[in-house]
C-alpha positions as CSV (number, residue, x, y, z in Angstrom):
1,M,-3.5,6.1,-4.8
2,L,-5.1,5.5,-1.4
3,Q,-8.8,5.7,-0.7
4,T,-10.1,6.1,2.9
5,E,-13.4,5.4,4.6
6,Y,-14.2,9.1,4.2
7,P,-15.1,10.5,0.8
8,F,-11.5,11.4,0.1
9,T,-8.7,10.1,-2.1
10,L,-5.0,10.7,-1.4
11,P,-3.0,10.7,-4.6
12,M,0.4,9.6,-3.3
13,G,2.7,10.2,-6.2
14,Y,6.2,8.7,-5.7
15,V,6.8,7.7,-2.1
16,D,9.0,5.1,-0.6
17,A,7.7,1.8,0.6
18,E,7.7,2.6,4.3
19,G,6.0,6.0,3.6
20,T,3.2,4.1,1.9
21,L,2.6,1.9,4.9
22,H,2.7,5.0,7.1
23,A,0.1,6.7,5.0
24,I,-2.2,3.6,5.1
25,E,-2.0,3.7,8.9
26,Q,-2.3,7.4,9.3
27,Y,-5.2,7.9,7.0
28,R,-6.9,4.6,7.6
29,G,-6.9,3.7,4.0
30,T,-9.5,1.2,2.8
31,V,-8.6,0.7,-0.9
32,L,-5.1,0.8,-2.3
33,Y,-4.0,1.0,-5.9
34,M,-0.4,0.0,-6.6
35,V,1.9,-1.1,-9.3
36,P,3.7,-4.4,-8.6
37,T,7.0,-2.5,-8.4
38,M,5.8,-0.8,-5.2
39,M,4.4,-4.1,-3.9
40,K,7.9,-5.6,-4.3
41,R,9.5,-2.7,-2.5
42,I,7.1,-3.2,0.5
43,W,7.8,-6.9,0.4
44,R,11.6,-6.3,0.6
45,L,11.3,-4.2,3.7
46,H,12.6,-5.9,6.8
47,D,9.8,-7.8,8.7
48,D,10.2,-5.5,11.7
49,V,9.4,-2.5,9.5
50,R,6.5,-4.1,7.6
51,H,4.8,-5.3,10.8
52,R,5.2,-2.1,12.7
53,F,2.2,-0.5,10.9
54,D,-1.5,-1.1,11.5
55,L,-2.9,-2.0,8.1
56,S,-6.2,-3.5,9.4
57,S,-8.2,-0.7,7.7
58,L,-7.3,-2.1,4.2
59,R,-10.2,-3.9,2.5
60,V,-8.9,-4.1,-1.1
61,V,-5.5,-3.9,-2.8
62,W,-5.5,-3.5,-6.6
63,H,-2.4,-4.0,-8.7
64,L,-2.3,-2.2,-12.0
65,A,-0.1,-1.3,-15.0
66,E,1.9,-4.5,-15.3
67,P,1.5,-8.2,-14.6
68,C,1.9,-9.2,-11.0
69,P,4.0,-12.3,-10.2
70,E,2.0,-15.0,-8.6
71,W,4.3,-15.2,-5.5
72,L,3.5,-11.5,-4.8
73,K,-0.3,-11.8,-5.0
């Protein structure tokens, strides 16, 4: 789930890792709720892909539903 600076929440459902980064950039998301599995998928993207998106709007990333490995926090 992605929240934006406007009073609007974008329920994302199942999307791929790159699609998540694209949504953050497109909608200027400020708060992101993720499960660690999705965080791992984003981490596994090639550096060129991960760094292509402007994620500067993010203020908080919450991980839910399962323990998150220390190396991923």
